matplotlib code that plots the C-alpha trace (Angstrom):
import matplotlib.pyplot as plt

x = [3.6, 1.3, -1.7, -0.3, 0.2, -3.3, -4.7, -2.7, -3.7, -7.4, -7.4, -5.8, -8.0, -11.4, -11.4, -11.5, -11.0, -9.3, -10.9, -8.8, -8.3, -5.3, -5.8, -6.4, -5.1, -8.3, -8.6, -11.9, -11.5, -14.4, -14.8, -17.3, -17.3, -18.5, -20.7, -19.4, -17.1, -14.8, -13.8, -10.7, -7.4, -4.4, -2.5, -5.0, -4.3, -3.0, 0.6, 1.5, 5.1, 5.2, 7.6, 9.5, 9.4, 13.1, 12.8, 9.8, 11.7, 14.7, 12.3, 10.5, 13.8, 15.3, 12.1, 11.7, 15.4, 15.4, 12.2, 13.2, 16.6, 14.9, 12.5, 15.4, 17.3, 14.2, 13.9, 17.5, 16.6, 13.3, 14.8, 17.2, 14.4, 11.6, 13.3, 10.1, 8.4, 11.4, 13.6, 11.3, 12.8, 16.3, 15.1, 13.5, 16.4, 14.4, 17.0, 19.9, 22.3, 22.3, 22.9, 25.6, 24.6, 26.1, 23.8, 24.2, 24.1, 20.6, 21.6, 24.4, 22.2, 19.5, 21.8, 23.7, 20.7, 20.7, 17.6, 17.8, 18.0, 14.9, 13.0, 13.9, 13.0, 10.3, 8.9, 9.0, 6.5, 8.6, 11.8, 10.3, 9.2, 12.8, 13.7, 11.3, 13.1, 16.4, 14.7, 13.6, 17.1, 18.6, 16.3, 17.1, 20.8, 21.0, 18.4, 17.6, 21.1, 22.4, 19.3, 19.7, 23.4, 22.7, 19.3, 19.5, 22.7, 21.4, 18.1, 20.0, 22.7, 20.7, 17.3, 16.1, 14.9, 11.3, 11.2, 11.7, 11.2, 11.0, 14.7, 14.1, 12.5, 15.8, 16.7, 13.4, 11.9, 9.9, 13.1, 13.3, 11.6, 9.0, 10.1, 13.8, 16.5, 16.3, 12.8, 14.4, 16.6, 13.6, 11.9, 15.0, 15.0, 11.4, 12.6, 15.6, 13.4, 11.1, 14.0, 16.2, 13.8, 12.2, 15.7, 16.3, 12.7, 13.2, 16.4, 14.5, 11.7, 14.2, 15.6, 12.1, 11.1, 14.0, 12.9, 9.3, 9.9, 12.0, 9.2, 6.6, 8.9, 9.4, 5.7, 4.5, 2.9, -0.6, -0.8, 1.2, -1.4, -4.6, -6.8, -9.6, -12.8, -15.4, -18.8, -19.5, -22.9, -25.6, -25.3, -21.6, -22.0, -20.8, -17.4, -17.9, -19.5, -16.7, -14.0, -15.5, -15.9, -12.1, -11.3, -13.3, -11.7, -8.1, -9.1, -7.2, -7.5, -6.4, -5.7, -7.9, -6.9, -9.5, -12.3, -14.1, -17.1, -17.8, -20.8, -23.7, -22.9, -25.0, -26.4, -23.3, -20.7, -22.2, -22.6, -19.1, -17.6, -19.5, -18.2, -14.6, -15.1, -16.6, -13.7, -11.1, -12.9, -13.0, -9.3, -8.5, -10.7, -9.0, -5.6, -6.5, -7.6, -4.4, -2.5, -4.5, -3.4, -6.9, -8.1, -11.9, -12.4, -10.4, -12.3, -12.8, -16.2, -18.0, -20.8, -24.1, -27.3, -30.4, -33.8, -32.3, -29.7, -26.1, -24.9, -21.6, -21.3, -18.5, -16.6, -15.5, -19.0, -20.6, -18.3, -18.3, -22.1, -22.0, -19.5, -21.6, -24.7, -23.1, -21.2, -24.3, -25.8, -22.7, -22.6, -26.2, -25.8, -22.6, -24.4, -27.3, -24.8, -23.1, -26.5, -27.6, -24.3, -24.7, -28.2, -27.2, -30.1, -30.6, -28.8, -26.3, -23.4, -22.1, -20.4, -16.7, -14.5, -11.0, -9.6, -6.3, -4.6, -2.0, 0.6, 1.3, 1.1, -2.6, -3.3, -1.4, -3.3, -6.6, -5.7, -4.8, -8.1, -10.3, -13.5, -14.3, -18.1, -21.0, -23.9, -25.2, -21.9, -18.3, -16.4, -13.2, -10.0, -7.0, -4.1, -5.3, -4.1, -2.4, -5.0, -4.5, -5.0, -8.4, -11.3, -14.0, -16.6, -16.3, -15.8, -19.0, -21.2, -24.0, -22.5, -25.6, -25.1, -21.5, -22.6, -25.1, -22.5, -19.9, -22.2, -22.7, -19.0, -18.2, -20.7, -19.1, -15.7, -16.9, -18.6, -15.4, -13.4, -15.9, -15.8, -12.0, -11.2, -12.6, -11.1, -7.7, -8.0, -9.1, -6.4, -3.6, -4.7, -4.6, -1.3, -3.1, -6.1, -4.2, -1.3, 1.1, 3.2, 7.0, 6.6, 4.8, 7.7, 7.7, 3.9, 3.7, 6.1, 4.8, 1.0, 0.1, 2.3, 1.8, -2.0, -2.1, 0.1, -2.4, -5.4, -3.8, -2.9, -6.6, -7.6, -6.5, -8.8, -11.9, -10.8, -10.3, -13.7, -15.3, -13.2, -13.8, -17.6, -18.5, -15.7, -15.2, -11.9, -11.4, -7.9, -6.4, -3.5, -6.1, -7.6, -4.2, -3.7, -7.1, -6.2, -3.0, -4.9, -7.5, -5.0, -2.7, -5.4, -6.8, -3.3, -2.8, -6.0, -5.6, -1.9, -1.2, -4.5, -6.0, -3.2, -5.0, -8.4, -7.8, -10.3, -13.2, -13.9, -17.4, -16.2, -13.4, -16.0, -18.3, -15.4, -14.3, -17.9, -18.2, -14.7, -12.7, -9.6, -9.1, -7.6, -4.4, -4.1, -4.7, -2.1, 0.5, -0.1, -0.5, 1.8, 5.1, 4.1, 3.6, 6.9, 8.0, 4.8, 6.0, 9.4, 7.9, 5.6, 8.5, 10.3, 7.3, 7.7, 10.9, 9.1, 6.5, 9.0, 11.1, 7.9, 7.4, 10.4, 8.6, 5.9, 3.3, 0.2, 1.9, 4.1, 1.2, -0.9, 2.1, 2.4, -1.3, -1.5, 1.7, -0.3, -2.5, -0.5, 3.0, 5.4, 4.9, 1.1, 1.2, 3.5, 1.1, -1.9, -0.2, 0.7, 0.4, 0.8, -2.2, -2.9, -4.7, -2.0, 1.0, 0.0, 2.0, -0.8, -0.7, 3.1, 3.5, 1.1, 3.0, 6.3, 5.0, 3.7, 7.1, 8.8, 6.0, 6.5, 10.2, 9.4, 6.6, 8.2, 12.0, 12.4, 10.3, 12.3, 15.5, 16.0, 13.0, 15.3, 17.6, 14.8, 13.1, 16.4, 16.9, 13.3, 13.8, 17.1, 15.4, 12.5, 15.0, 16.8, 13.6, 11.7, 14.8, 15.1, 11.3, 10.4, 13.3, 14.2, 11.0, 7.7, 5.9, 6.1, 2.9, 1.2, 2.8, 1.5, 4.9, 5.5, 2.0, 2.4, 5.7, 4.1, 1.4, 4.2, 5.8, 2.5, 2.3, 5.7, 4.6, 1.5, 3.7, 5.8, 2.6, 1.5, 4.9, 4.8, 1.4, 2.5, 5.6, 3.8, 1.2, 3.9, 6.0, 2.9, 1.8, 5.3, 6.1, 2.7, 2.6, 6.3, 9.3, 9.5, 5.8, 5.6, 8.7, 7.2, 3.7, 4.7, 6.2, 2.7, 1.9, 5.3, 4.9, 1.5, 2.7, 5.8, 3.7, 1.4, 4.4, 6.1, 3.0, 2.2, 5.7, 5.5, 4.2, 4.8, 1.8, 2.7, 5.7, 6.3, 4.7, 8.0, 9.2, 5.9, 6.4, 9.7, 8.6, 8.3, 11.9, 13.3, 11.0, 12.7, 10.3, 12.0, 8.7, 6.3, 2.7, 0.1, -3.7, -6.3, -8.9, -11.9, -14.1, -12.7, -16.2, -16.8, -13.6, -14.1, -13.1]
y = [-21.4, -18.5, -20.8, -21.7, -18.1, -17.2, -20.1, -19.2, -15.5, -16.4, -18.9, -16.4, -13.5, -14.9, -18.6, -19.6, -23.2, -24.5, -27.1, -28.6, -31.8, -33.6, -32.6, -28.9, -25.9, -23.9, -22.7, -21.3, -18.9, -17.5, -14.3, -15.1, -11.6, -10.3, -13.3, -14.0, -16.3, -15.5, -18.6, -18.2, -19.8, -17.7, -19.2, -18.0, -14.3, -12.2, -13.0, -14.5, -15.9, -19.7, -22.5, -22.0, -18.2, -18.0, -20.0, -17.9, -14.7, -15.8, -16.8, -13.5, -11.5, -13.4, -13.2, -9.4, -8.7, -10.6, -9.0, -5.5, -5.9, -7.2, -4.2, -1.7, -3.4, -3.2, 0.5, 1.1, -0.6, 1.2, 4.6, 4.4, 3.3, 5.6, 8.7, 10.8, 8.6, 7.7, 10.8, 13.5, 16.3, 15.4, 15.6, 19.0, 20.3, 20.9, 19.3, 20.6, 18.3, 15.5, 12.1, 9.8, 7.2, 4.4, 1.7, 3.1, 6.8, 7.3, 6.0, 8.5, 11.3, 10.5, 10.4, 13.5, 15.8, 18.6, 19.9, 23.3, 21.6, 19.5, 22.6, 24.5, 21.8, 19.8, 22.1, 22.3, 19.5, 17.1, 18.2, 17.6, 14.2, 13.3, 15.2, 13.0, 9.9, 11.5, 12.0, 8.4, 7.2, 9.4, 8.0, 4.4, 5.1, 7.2, 5.4, 2.1, 0.7, 1.1, -0.5, -3.3, -3.8, -3.9, -5.6, -8.2, -9.9, -9.5, -11.2, -14.0, -14.5, -13.9, -15.3, -18.7, -20.0, -19.0, -18.4, -22.1, -23.1, -19.4, -18.7, -15.0, -14.7, -15.5, -11.8, -10.4, -9.9, -13.1, -15.0, -13.6, -15.0, -12.6, -10.4, -10.7, -8.0, -7.3, -6.1, -3.1, -2.6, -2.4, 0.1, 2.3, 2.1, 3.4, 6.6, 6.9, 6.6, 9.3, 11.6, 11.2, 10.6, 14.2, 15.7, 15.1, 16.0, 19.4, 20.0, 19.0, 21.4, 24.3, 23.6, 23.3, 26.7, 28.3, 26.8, 27.4, 31.2, 31.3, 29.6, 32.1, 35.0, 33.6, 32.7, 33.9, 37.3, 36.4, 33.8, 35.8, 38.6, 36.6, 35.1, 32.6, 33.7, 31.1, 31.5, 34.8, 36.0, 36.9, 40.7, 40.5, 38.2, 40.3, 41.3, 45.0, 44.4, 41.9, 44.2, 47.2, 45.1, 44.4, 47.9, 49.2, 46.7, 47.8, 51.5, 52.5, 53.3, 51.0, 48.1, 45.6, 45.0, 42.5, 40.6, 37.6, 35.7, 32.3, 32.3, 29.9, 27.8, 24.7, 24.5, 25.8, 23.5, 20.2, 21.5, 22.9, 19.6, 17.7, 20.1, 19.6, 15.8, 15.9, 18.1, 15.7, 12.7, 14.5, 15.2, 11.6, 10.4, 12.7, 11.6, 7.9, 8.6, 10.4, 7.3, 5.2, 7.6, 8.9, 5.7, 5.8, 2.3, 2.9, 5.8, 5.4, 4.4, 4.7, 2.5, 4.3, 3.0, 3.4, 1.9, -0.8, -1.7, -0.7, 0.5, 1.9, 5.3, 7.4, 8.9, 12.1, 12.9, 12.1, 14.2, 17.0, 17.1, 16.9, 19.8, 21.9, 21.2, 22.0, 25.2, 27.4, 25.9, 26.7, 30.3, 30.8, 29.5, 31.6, 34.7, 33.9, 33.6, 36.8, 38.5, 37.3, 38.7, 42.0, 42.5, 41.2, 38.7, 36.4, 33.1, 34.5, 33.8, 31.1, 31.7, 31.4, 33.9, 35.3, 38.7, 39.9, 42.7, 45.2, 44.0, 40.6, 42.5, 43.2, 39.5, 38.4, 40.8, 39.5, 35.9, 36.4, 38.1, 35.7, 37.7, 39.4, 39.5, 39.1, 37.2, 33.7, 32.3, 33.2, 34.5, 32.5, 33.5, 31.4, 31.6, 30.9, 27.8, 28.1, 29.1, 25.9, 23.9, 25.3, 22.8, 25.1, 22.4, 22.4, 26.1, 27.0, 24.7, 25.4, 25.3, 23.7, 20.8, 20.4, 20.2, 17.4, 15.5, 15.6, 13.8, 11.1, 11.0, 10.2, 7.4, 5.9, 6.1, 4.1, 1.6, 1.3, 0.5, -2.1, -3.7, -3.7, -5.1, -8.6, -8.7, -7.8, -10.3, -13.0, -12.4, -12.2, -15.6, -17.2, -18.9, -20.7, -21.7, -23.1, -25.5, -25.8, -28.7, -28.3, -24.7, -23.9, -21.8, -19.6, -19.4, -18.7, -15.7, -14.2, -14.7, -12.6, -9.6, -9.6, -9.9, -7.0, -4.9, -5.6, -4.7, -1.5, -0.7, -0.6, 1.6, 5.0, 4.6, 4.1, 6.8, 9.3, 8.5, 9.3, 12.4, 14.0, 13.1, 13.9, 16.1, 18.3, 20.1, 23.5, 22.4, 19.1, 19.5, 19.9, 16.6, 14.9, 16.4, 14.9, 11.6, 11.6, 12.1, 9.3, 6.8, 7.2, 6.4, 3.5, 2.0, 2.5, 0.5, -2.1, -2.7, -2.1, -2.9, -5.7, -8.0, -8.0, -8.9, -12.4, -14.2, -13.7, -10.0, -10.2, -11.8, -9.2, -6.3, -7.9, -8.3, -4.7, -3.5, -5.1, -4.5, -1.9, -2.2, -5.7, -4.1, -3.4, -7.1, -8.1, -5.7, -6.8, -10.5, -10.4, -7.7, -9.1, -12.4, -10.8, -9.0, -11.4, -10.5, -6.8, -7.9, -9.5, -6.6, -4.1, -6.4, -6.4, -2.7, -3.3, -4.7, -2.0, 0.8, -0.7, -1.0, 2.8, 3.2, 1.3, 4.0, 1.3, 3.4, 6.3, 3.9, 1.7, 4.8, 6.2, 3.1, 3.2, 6.9, 6.5, 4.4, 7.5, 10.7, 11.9, 11.4, 14.8, 14.6, 11.0, 12.1, 14.9, 12.6, 9.8, 12.2, 12.4, 9.1, 7.7, 10.3, 7.9, 5.5, 7.4, 10.9, 12.7, 12.1, 8.3, 8.2, 10.4, 8.2, 5.0, 6.6, 7.6, 4.1, 2.6, 4.8, 4.1, 0.3, 0.8, 2.9, 0.7, -2.8, -2.1, -2.5, -5.7, -7.2, -5.3, -6.7, -4.5, -1.5, -2.9, -3.8, -0.4, 1.3, -0.7, 0.2, 3.9, 3.9, 2.3, 4.8, 7.7, 6.3, 5.7, 8.9, 11.1, 10.1, 10.1, 13.5, 15.4, 13.6, 11.8, 13.1, 16.4, 19.1, 19.3, 22.3, 23.0, 23.5, 24.4, 21.5, 20.8, 17.0, 16.9, 18.6, 15.8, 13.3, 14.7, 14.5, 10.8, 10.2, 11.8, 9.6, 6.6, 7.6, 7.8, 4.4, 3.0, 4.2, 2.6, -0.6, -1.0, -0.1, -2.8, -5.4, -4.8, -4.8, -8.0, -9.5, -8.2, -7.1, -4.1, -4.1, -2.1, -2.1, -1.6, 1.2, 2.8, 3.1, 4.2, 7.9, 7.6, 7.6, 11.0, 12.3, 11.2, 12.9, 16.1, 16.1, 15.8, 18.7, 20.8, 20.1, 21.1, 24.2, 25.5, 24.8, 27.9, 27.4, 28.5, 32.2, 34.5, 36.8, 40.2, 42.0, 39.7, 40.1, 43.9, 43.6, 41.0, 43.5, 44.6, 41.0, 39.2, 37.0, 34.6, 31.3, 29.9, 31.8, 30.5, 31.5, 31.7, 33.8, 33.2, 32.9, 29.9, 28.6, 28.0, 31.7, 32.6, 33.8, 31.2]
z = [35.6, 34.8, 35.5, 39.0, 39.9, 38.9, 40.9, 44.0, 43.8, 43.3, 46.2, 48.6, 47.6, 46.7, 47.4, 43.8, 42.6, 39.5, 37.2, 34.4, 32.5, 31.2, 27.6, 27.7, 29.7, 30.2, 33.7, 35.0, 37.9, 39.8, 41.7, 44.4, 45.7, 42.3, 41.6, 38.1, 36.2, 33.4, 31.3, 29.2, 28.5, 29.6, 26.7, 24.2, 24.7, 21.8, 21.3, 24.6, 24.7, 24.1, 23.6, 20.3, 20.3, 19.7, 16.5, 15.5, 16.2, 14.1, 11.3, 11.4, 11.5, 8.6, 6.5, 6.9, 6.6, 3.2, 2.0, 3.0, 1.3, -1.9, -1.9, -1.5, -4.3, -6.5, -5.7, -6.9, -10.2, -10.6, -9.7, -12.7, -15.1, -13.8, -12.4, -12.7, -10.1, -7.8, -8.1, -9.4, -7.3, -8.6, -12.2, -11.6, -9.6, -6.4, -4.1, -2.0, -3.9, -6.4, -4.9, -6.4, -9.0, -7.0, -5.6, -2.1, -3.3, -2.0, 1.4, 1.7, 0.4, 2.9, 5.9, 5.0, 4.9, 7.4, 9.1, 7.3, 3.9, 4.6, 5.8, 2.7, 0.2, 2.0, 4.7, 8.4, 8.9, 6.9, 8.6, 12.1, 11.0, 10.5, 13.7, 15.7, 14.4, 15.6, 19.0, 19.1, 18.1, 20.8, 23.4, 22.4, 22.5, 25.7, 27.7, 26.0, 25.2, 28.8, 30.2, 27.6, 28.5, 32.2, 32.7, 29.9, 31.3, 34.9, 34.0, 32.4, 35.0, 38.2, 37.1, 38.2, 34.8, 35.1, 31.4, 30.8, 27.1, 26.0, 25.4, 24.5, 27.9, 29.7, 29.0, 30.3, 33.7, 33.3, 34.1, 37.6, 40.7, 42.0, 44.9, 44.3, 44.5, 40.7, 41.2, 43.0, 40.0, 37.7, 40.1, 40.0, 36.1, 36.1, 37.9, 35.7, 32.6, 33.8, 34.7, 31.6, 28.7, 29.0, 28.8, 25.1, 24.5, 26.2, 24.1, 20.9, 21.9, 22.2, 18.7, 17.3, 18.6, 16.8, 13.5, 14.2, 14.8, 11.6, 9.7, 11.0, 10.1, 6.6, 6.0, 2.6, 2.9, 1.8, 4.5, 7.1, 6.9, 6.7, 9.4, 9.0, 10.8, 11.9, 13.5, 11.8, 12.9, 10.4, 11.0, 9.9, 6.9, 4.0, 2.8, 3.8, 7.2, 8.2, 7.0, 8.8, 12.0, 12.2, 11.1, 14.0, 16.5, 15.6, 15.5, 12.5, 8.8, 5.9, 8.3, 6.4, 2.8, 1.8, 3.5, 2.0, 3.5, 1.9, -0.4, -0.4, -3.5, -2.6, -6.1, -8.0, -6.5, -7.6, -11.2, -11.2, -10.0, -12.6, -15.3, -14.2, -14.2, -17.7, -18.9, -17.4, -19.0, -22.4, -22.1, -21.3, -24.2, -26.7, -25.4, -25.8, -29.3, -30.0, -28.8, -31.2, -34.0, -34.5, -36.1, -36.7, -35.5, -32.3, -30.9, -27.1, -25.8, -22.5, -21.1, -20.1, -18.5, -20.6, -19.9, -17.7, -20.4, -20.7, -24.1, -25.3, -26.8, -28.3, -25.3, -27.1, -28.4, -25.1, -22.9, -25.4, -25.3, -21.5, -21.3, -23.6, -21.5, -18.1, -19.1, -19.4, -16.3, -14.3, -15.7, -14.8, -11.2, -10.8, -11.9, -9.5, -6.6, -7.4, -7.8, -4.3, -2.9, -4.7, -3.3, 0.1, 0.2, 3.3, 3.0, 0.5, 2.8, 5.2, 8.6, 7.6, 5.9, 5.5, 6.3, 5.0, 6.9, 5.9, 8.4, 10.1, 13.5, 12.9, 12.1, 15.2, 17.5, 16.1, 16.5, 20.2, 21.0, 22.9, 22.9, 19.6, 19.5, 22.0, 20.5, 20.0, 19.0, 19.7, 16.6, 16.3, 14.5, 13.5, 11.1, 7.6, 5.7, 2.3, -0.4, -2.3, 0.9, 1.7, 1.4, 0.2, 0.2, 4.0, 4.5, 2.6, 4.6, 7.0, 10.6, 12.0, 9.6, 10.8, 14.4, 13.7, 11.6, 14.5, 16.9, 14.3, 13.7, 17.4, 17.3, 14.2, 15.8, 18.7, 16.4, 14.3, 17.5, 18.5, 15.1, 14.7, 18.2, 17.7, 14.2, 15.5, 18.3, 15.9, 13.3, 15.9, 17.3, 13.9, 14.8, 17.7, 15.6, 12.6, 12.8, 9.8, 11.1, 10.8, 9.7, 13.0, 14.5, 11.4, 11.3, 15.0, 14.7, 11.4, 11.5, 14.6, 14.0, 10.2, 10.7, 13.1, 10.7, 7.9, 10.0, 11.3, 7.7, 6.7, 9.7, 8.3, 5.3, 7.5, 9.8, 7.0, 5.6, 8.9, 9.5, 6.0, 6.2, 9.7, 11.0, 7.9, 8.1, 6.4, 5.1, 4.0, 6.4, 9.2, 8.2, 8.4, 11.9, 12.9, 11.4, 13.4, 16.7, 16.0, 14.5, 17.4, 20.0, 18.0, 17.8, 21.6, 22.2, 19.4, 19.7, 23.3, 25.1, 23.0, 24.3, 27.6, 26.3, 24.9, 22.8, 25.2, 24.6, 26.1, 29.3, 29.6, 29.3, 31.8, 34.3, 34.0, 34.2, 37.6, 38.8, 36.8, 38.9, 37.6, 34.5, 36.4, 37.4, 33.8, 32.5, 35.1, 34.3, 30.5, 29.0, 30.5, 28.9, 25.4, 24.9, 22.1, 20.2, 20.2, 19.1, 16.0, 15.4, 15.3, 12.9, 10.6, 10.2, 8.3, 5.3, 5.5, 5.6, 2.8, 0.7, 1.0, -1.3, -4.1, -4.1, -5.0, -5.8, -7.6, -9.6, -10.8, -11.7, -13.6, -15.7, -16.5, -17.3, -19.4, -21.8, -22.5, -21.7, -22.0, -19.2, -17.5, -17.6, -16.3, -13.5, -12.6, -12.4, -10.4, -7.5, -4.6, -2.8, -0.8, 1.8, 4.1, 4.9, 3.6, 4.6, 7.2, 9.8, 9.6, 9.3, 12.4, 14.4, 13.4, 14.3, 17.7, 18.4, 17.5, 20.1, 22.6, 22.2, 23.1, 26.1, 27.4, 26.9, 26.8, 30.6, 30.6, 27.7, 27.0, 23.4, 22.4, 22.7, 20.0, 17.6, 18.1, 17.4, 14.2, 13.1, 13.7, 11.8, 8.8, 9.0, 9.0, 6.0, 4.0, 4.7, 4.5, 0.8, 0.0, 1.6, -0.1, -3.3, -4.5, -3.1, -3.8, -1.2, 0.8, 2.5, 5.8, 9.3, 10.7, 13.1, 14.4, 13.8, 15.7, 18.7, 18.7, 18.5, 21.6, 23.4, 22.4, 23.9, 27.2, 27.1, 26.7, 29.7, 31.8, 30.6, 31.3, 34.9, 35.3, 33.7, 35.7, 39.0, 38.2, 37.3, 40.4, 42.7, 41.2, 41.7, 45.2, 46.6, 48.9, 49.5, 48.4, 44.6, 44.0, 46.6, 45.1, 41.6, 42.7, 43.0, 39.6, 38.1, 39.6, 38.7, 35.1, 34.7, 36.4, 34.2, 31.1, 32.1, 33.0, 29.7, 27.8, 29.8, 29.1, 25.4, 23.7, 20.0, 17.9, 17.6, 17.6, 20.5, 19.8, 19.8, 17.0, 15.1, 15.1, 13.3, 10.7, 7.9, 8.2, 8.6, 6.2, 3.7, 1.9, 0.9, -0.3, -2.5, -2.7, -5.2, -5.1, -3.4, -0.6, -2.9, -3.8, -7.1, -8.6, -8.5, -10.3, -13.9, -16.5]

ax = plt.figure().add_subplot(projection="3d")
ax.plot(x, y, z, "-o")
ax.set_aspect("equal")
plt.show()
């Protein structure tokens, strides 16, 4: 059917001819106007719906339902045996209430959490992660379920059987004849989506601003009064000069409490890091020997390279000697750095620092100043991260080196995308390339979606390596925010766009290079035929989310460290969880893509709304427990990840309007339904820009800042100081 439509369209537009044989379905269609030919099989695209997709869907659903249930039951067993790993906050009393000991006690505990309780015990970022799932569930219920109840039966009852062997397709737009009356219904649904989806987003934004302002007012004093200053010119690079500069700007006395410009510790930092590693290794070796009851023959050893040979030496003696060797070197380098600072020698400082003011109002005024200094570079100020969250290795770095690294980082991001795309296409087509006989329906449903899930799972690690190396962030939470940005857009391309490419990536690129507008035709033809693939992909998330409850990496590390250390030390060393895949940045990006899939494909195939709703409910259940009752509290940006998630939903709405316009134009030509949805593209884009322009969330209103001292009530107390740790006295 799809082949015949392609042939008819090509013949009418460009005079193409179809060549095929009786054994293969491999059309070759030519664009004489462009003078090029693109050979591919339309049935070899990523995840296109095929005969037997209902059996594949049921197989996938049953498989992941059973596997996720088993993992949740395993969690219940492990939680009782290893409470330090799976219920640490309950053990330490850092929870709003103690869950029941019943098998389903953790379920009731997770679902009964209020937003204020999550903010108090896990932070605003964690709370808004759960709030985004609430927003997604609300969109699915208010918008998705009515569409599913109306469009799915209409597609089934009034369709003319275009879906044929694909039984799931009877509920989708593919079951309808092109140009029918129901195309008008889909066009109306597009406008209803664009009108009603932003409404719960606007309400959620208003609730967020209340919590954001409260979070700012209750920010710990050391952070509320401090700004991070970047691009400090050479003539201001000293503690006194920087402090006097801000004192002069604000025209007052005793406004600046402290000022600190990062020191040049290029030689000291590597020695200090080696010393810490040697001390940790010595501690581990002594603990291992203690476990062995200090038996002379059981002293731990370490392998060293010597003259091309590897020999084993006593670990305790080796690391003790290494510590004794490094300690005087570190002290000497520390004294040299302090001497350079005391004499104000050139090159003693780098261009980033921290200024702590007497009042939050002074900090807020400085942050809002756009022009602070006229010179080669613009001095930039921002709210300081928590002291323990500062990555001093990036703060105390030559700014020119960072600029050179960023260019290399962008090139590597492009190379990573080019490398991942053919791998994703290949692994998602594995079901076509390999036949498993009677298990083909199961294999056909599991292989593409599971393969894509695995490939996407490796992506955050590569992205984080590039980000930390070539886009050095001055705080670990900033690195997570950068990861969320890149991971979201990589998923948009690999999950949503790669479906259009098929196996002939080079041919696809050549075609778009000569006629970029063909992308809309490809989207209109391919994506409605791939909705079953996204159904299976959403179901694959069930097992992945349930596996989060098992806390794989921390649990394994705890078991290993428990052989050497006591329980408390083993627990300390096994945390936190993998911050590449399980950090708040990657989690937020995956949650956004889940909602985006529902928005993009729910109208084309209404059952996607139901599966998306089930996925979001499971995510809310899992992360509600983990963030509050199991995982450590992380440094907080006060909802910045949630703001990025809202932007992702707006992007999905724009993409949805483009997709539906292309689909309806392809189905009905330049007639009613297509023309009705074309203005929706501009409306969606304008709505997104209007939503973001009216969303001022970073700072408190000045009138509220002025009253912060009187109303301040710190619920969270943080410790530390804005000073490089290698310079602190031991």
